[in-house]
N, C-alpha and C positions, 0 to 999 in steps of 0.2 A: 504493498501498498502508500501511498505516495506521501512524504510529510508535511502535515498543512502549520502553518504557523500564523495565528491570531493580527490580523494586524489594528491599530492601536484603537477602532471606534471598541474592538469584539474582547479586548485585551482587559477593559477599564478592571473586570471582574475577578479579575484578581488583584488587581491594585487598589481594593477596597481595602482600607485597615479597622472597621466597624463590624459589627455583629448583625447579621443577616435579621432581616425581621419578616417572617413568609419567602417570597420565594422572589430571588432576581433572574432575570432571565435576558438570555441575548441567540439569536439566531442569523446562520450564514448557509449560502446554498454552495458550496465548492465541487471542481472538479475533481476525482479521486480516480487515476487509472482508466480515464474519458469515458467515465460515469457521472452523472451528478446526483450530490450526493446532500440532503438537507442534515446538517450538523447544527443541535443543540446545545445548549451550557444553559444547564442549569443550578444555582446556588440556590441549594433548601436549607435553611437555620436549621442548624444542626443540636441546638439546644432540648432536652426531651420535653419541654412545654410545648413548643411546636410541631414535635411529632403526628401530631393527629391532620397535621391546615397540610403538610409538606410530603406522606404516602397519599395523597389522592394524586398529585404528580406524578407518581412511577406507574402509576395501571398502562398499559402498553410500550413500556418502554425497550427498546436494544439490547442496551447495553449501559454502565454504568461506571464512574469512576468515583472510587470513595474515596478524599484527602483527607491527611490528619496532617497534626503539627508536629513534628520531628523531635522537636525541642519536650513536648510534654507528653509524655509515656503513654497517660491514662488516655490520652485524643485515640491512639493506634487500641487500644486495650476495646476502646467501643465504638469501634467498625465494625462488630459482628452485630452489633444495636440496627443498622442501615441493611444486614443480606437479606 
């Protein structure tokens, strides 16, 4: 699969330092190996109090990336809650 680097318009999700409330969303249509792919980035709030809200967004998904803070081991331990 061809590598894809998000441009600054869609890179903002990775630069946000405040906690997400609910869901942040970005979409982009990209060409990968001659095919048109609609890529979506959903930044769901990681706090337990938002779990009921954010779980509704996962219905029908094809894949997911679970991101955690390398400097805080507990965030890695909590990744299993999202599987």
